[in-house]
KOLDRENFI-613928 format. One record per residue (C-alpha): residue in three letters; x, y, z. Coordinates in steps of 0.2 Angstrom, whole numbers, always signed. Example, Ala and Ser with C-alpha at 12.3 -4.5 7.8 and 13.67 -1.06 7.14 Angstrom:
BEGIN
donu  u  v  w
ALA  +62  -22  +39 $
SER  +68  -5  +36 $
//
This chain:
BEGIN
donu  u  v  w
MET  +342  -142  +215 $
LYS  +335  -159  +211 $
ALA  +320  -155  +223 $
LYS  +318  -139  +211 $
TRP  +318  -148  +195 $
ARG  +306  -160  +202 $
LEU  +294  -145  +207 $
LEU  +297  -138  +190 $
LYS  +293  -153  +181 $
MET  +277  -157  +192 $
ILE  +271  -140  +188 $
LEU  +274  -140  +169 $
GLY  +266  -158  +170 $
ILE  +250  -151  +178 $
SER  +251  -135  +168 $
LEU  +251  -147  +151 $
LEU  +237  -159  +158 $
ALA  +227  -144  +162 $
PHE  +228  -138  +144 $
LEU  +226  -155  +136 $
VAL  +210  -157  +146 $
SER  +203  -137  +142 $
PHE  +208  -141  +123 $
SER  +198  -158  +124 $
ALA  +184  -150  +132 $
ASN  +181  -135  +122 $
ARG  +184  -146  +106 $
HIS  +171  -158  +112 $
ALA  +158  -142  +115 $
CYS  +161  -136  +98 $
LYS  +155  -153  +90 $
PRO  +137  -156  +85 $
LEU  +125  -168  +92 $
THR  +130  -188  +88 $
ASP  +112  -195  +91 $
ILE  +98  -194  +103 $
LYS  +95  -209  +113 $
ILE  +79  -211  +123 $
LYS  +74  -223  +136 $
VAL  +56  -221  +142 $
ASP  +52  -234  +157 $
HIS  +40  -245  +146 $
GLU  +44  -260  +158 $
SER  +33  -253  +170 $
GLY  +20  -258  +157 $
LYS  +14  -240  +153 $
TYR  +14  -233  +136 $
PHE  +9  -216  +137 $
VAL  +26  -208  +130 $
ASN  +35  -215  +116 $
ASP  +51  -211  +108 $
SER  +42  -200  +93 $
LEU  +33  -191  +107 $
VAL  +50  -187  +116 $
ARG  +60  -182  +99 $
LYS  +46  -169  +95 $
VAL  +50  -161  +110 $
VAL  +69  -161  +111 $
ASP  +71  -159  +91 $
GLY  +56  -148  +88 $
LYS  +55  -129  +83 $
GLN  +57  -123  +100 $
LEU  +74  -133  +105 $
HIS  +81  -141  +89 $
VAL  +95  -149  +97 $
SER  +101  -158  +83 $
SER  +107  -141  +76 $
VAL  +115  -135  +93 $
ALA  +132  -138  +98 $
LEU  +136  -149  +114 $
GLY  +142  -134  +124 $
ASN  +126  -124  +120 $
MET  +115  -138  +125 $
GLU  +102  -131  +139 $
VAL  +100  -147  +149 $
ASP  +89  -139  +161 $
LYS  +78  -131  +149 $
ILE  +75  -148  +140 $
GLU  +71  -157  +156 $
GLN  +59  -142  +161 $
LEU  +49  -143  +145 $
LEU  +49  -163  +145 $
ASP  +42  -161  +162 $
ARG  +26  -151  +157 $
ASN  +19  -166  +148 $
SER  +6  -172  +158 $
PHE  +12  -190  +156 $
VAL  +28  -187  +163 $
ARG  +33  -188  +180 $
LYS  +53  -184  +179 $
SER  +63  -183  +165 $
GLN  +83  -183  +165 $
VAL  +94  -177  +152 $
TYR  +113  -179  +150 $
GLN  +128  -181  +137 $
ASP  +140  -194  +135 $
ILE  +158  -194  +128 $
ASP  +153  -198  +112 $
GLY  +142  -184  +109 $
ASN  +126  -192  +112 $
MET  +111  -185  +121 $
LYS  +103  -197  +133 $
VAL  +86  -193  +138 $
GLN  +77  -205  +152 $
ILE  +58  -203  +154 $
HIS  +48  -209  +171 $
GLN  +29  -210  +167 $
GLU  +16  -203  +178 $
THR  +7  -220  +186 $
PRO  -11  -220  +185 $
LEU  -23  -227  +200 $
VAL  -40  -225  +193 $
ARG  -49  -219  +178 $
ILE  -63  -207  +183 $
ASN  -77  -201  +173 $
THR  -88  -187  +181 $
GLY  -100  -186  +167 $
ASN  -92  -170  +163 $
ASP  -73  -174  +163 $
GLU  -64  -190  +161 $
PHE  -45  -192  +167 $
TYR  -33  -204  +176 $
LEU  -29  -200  +194 $
SER  -10  -201  +197 $
GLU  +0  -207  +213 $
GLN  +3  -189  +217 $
LEU  -16  -186  +215 $
THR  -15  -175  +200 $
LYS  -26  -177  +185 $
ILE  -18  -187  +169 $
PRO  -27  -185  +152 $
LEU  -33  -199  +142 $
SER  -21  -205  +129 $
PRO  -23  -210  +112 $
LEU  -7  -221  +112 $
TYR  -12  -231  +129 $
SER  -28  -236  +140 $
ALA  -22  -241  +158 $
GLN  -30  -255  +164 $
VAL  -36  -249  +182 $
LEU  -50  -247  +192 $
LEU  -64  -237  +184 $
VAL  -74  -222  +194 $
GLY  -88  -215  +191 $
GLY  -101  -201  +199 $
ASN  -99  -184  +204 $
ILE  -81  -185  +209 $
GLU  -72  -172  +219 $
GLU  -54  -168  +224 $
GLU  -60  -172  +242 $
ASP  -62  -190  +236 $
PHE  -46  -193  +228 $
GLU  -35  -197  +243 $
GLY  -50  -211  +248 $
LEU  -49  -218  +230 $
LYS  -31  -220  +229 $
GLU  -31  -230  +244 $
LEU  -46  -240  +238 $
SER  -36  -245  +223 $
GLN  -20  -248  +230 $
PHE  -30  -259  +243 $
ILE  -40  -270  +229 $
SER  -25  -270  +218 $
ALA  -12  -278  +232 $
ASP  -26  -292  +234 $
LYS  -28  -306  +220 $
LEU  -45  -310  +225 $
LEU  -51  -292  +226 $
LYS  -44  -287  +211 $
LYS  -50  -303  +201 $
HIS  -69  -296  +206 $
ILE  -70  -278  +208 $
ILE  -69  -267  +191 $
ALA  -77  -252  +195 $
VAL  -82  -240  +209 $
LYS  -97  -228  +207 $
LYS  -101  -214  +218 $
GLU  -120  -214  +222 $
GLU  -121  -199  +235 $
PRO  -109  -188  +246 $
ASN  -98  -200  +255 $
SER  -106  -216  +249 $
PHE  -99  -228  +236 $
ILE  -103  -243  +228 $
LEU  -92  -256  +220 $
LEU  -97  -266  +204 $
VAL  -91  -283  +199 $
ASN  -85  -291  +183 $
LYS  -94  -308  +188 $
GLY  -113  -309  +195 $
ASP  -126  -296  +194 $
TYR  -123  -288  +212 $
VAL  -117  -273  +219 $
ILE  -108  -271  +235 $
GLU  -112  -255  +246 $
PHE  -95  -251  +252 $
GLY  -102  -232  +261 $
GLU  -87  -221  +264 $
LEU  -71  -223  +258 $
GLU  -64  -228  +276 $
LYS  -60  -245  +285 $
PHE  -54  -254  +271 $
GLY  -46  -268  +281 $
SER  -63  -273  +290 $
LYS  -74  -270  +276 $
PHE  -64  -281  +264 $
GLU  -61  -295  +276 $
LYS  -79  -296  +280 $
LEU  -82  -296  +261 $
LYS  -69  -311  +256 $
LEU  -77  -320  +271 $
PHE  -94  -318  +262 $
TYR  -86  -324  +247 $
ASP  -80  -340  +255 $
GLN  -94  -345  +266 $
PHE  -109  -340  +257 $
LEU  -107  -335  +238 $
GLY  -96  -348  +234 $
LYS  -111  -361  +238 $
VAL  -125  -352  +232 $
GLY  -118  -344  +217 $
LEU  -114  -325  +212 $
ASN  -133  -321  +207 $
TYR  -141  -327  +221 $
TYR  -139  -309  +231 $
GLU  -144  -292  +223 $
ARG  -134  -281  +235 $
ILE  -119  -285  +248 $
ASN  -120  -270  +262 $
LEU  -102  -269  +271 $
ARG  -107  -252  +279 $
PHE  -112  -258  +297 $
ASN  -98  -265  +310 $
ASN  -95  -282  +312 $
GLN  -110  -288  +301 $
ILE  -115  -290  +282 $
VAL  -133  -287  +275 $
ALA  -137  -296  +261 $
THR  -152  -295  +250 $
LYS  -157  -310  +240 $
ARG  -163  -308  +222 $
ILE  -176  -319  +223 $
SER  -188  -312  +237 $
ASP  -178  -296  +242 $
GLU  -178  -307  +259 $
LYS  -163  -299  +271 $
//
C-alpha cells in the first residue's frame, strides 16, 4: 500500500512540475521583448558593423522584433537576414530568461584591398568580395592591376606570409599586377620596386629578399637600387639607380 502511495505521489509531483514548467513557458512566450543586446567582435580590430546597423536589421520594417512576442520570435529568419550582410561572416541570435534577445556578430576578415580600375573591394579569408565601407577602412595590403579570381588564392597566401613577418610587414605595403602571372611589390620607404614574378615560392623568394636587406640595403641605403628582382632561383638581380648597372 505504501509503495502504491509513493508511486501516486511521484506521479502527481511529476504532473505538477510539468504543468508549472508548461505554464511558465507559455507565460514567457507571451511576453514582449525586454531588450535587444548586441555584441559585435570589435575586439578583433574590425569595425565594418556597429550596433546601429544590426538594430536596423532586427528591428526594422521587415522584422520589427520589438513588437513580436517572445514565443513568435523567428530566430532562424533573423540570423539569415543578418548573414546576408556582406560584412557579416556569421551571426548568432538567442533569447535569455530575462526576455532579452541577444545578437552576436562575427565580422568578415579582410586580407587585401583590391583596385582593378573598374572595381574596388576587400578580399576575405573565404576568398569572397567585401565591399568598401563608409564606417571603416581596413589597414591591409593594397593590390592593383587587372586582378582576376584565379589570382585570389595566391594573393591570400602572399598577404598572410607578409602579415606573419615583422620585417616584410614593415616594408611592403602594396602589390601590383603588371602582366599575366607577374607581380611587383611596392614599399613604404625607398624609391625601388621588388619584382616578385608569379605568386609562388613565397618562402625562398622572401628569404632572399630579407638576406639582401641585411647584407646590402642596410649598407648602401634604400634609394641605391631601382629594382630588386626575385624571379630567379638562388639569386637576386638588383639594378642600380645611378648607372642601371646590374
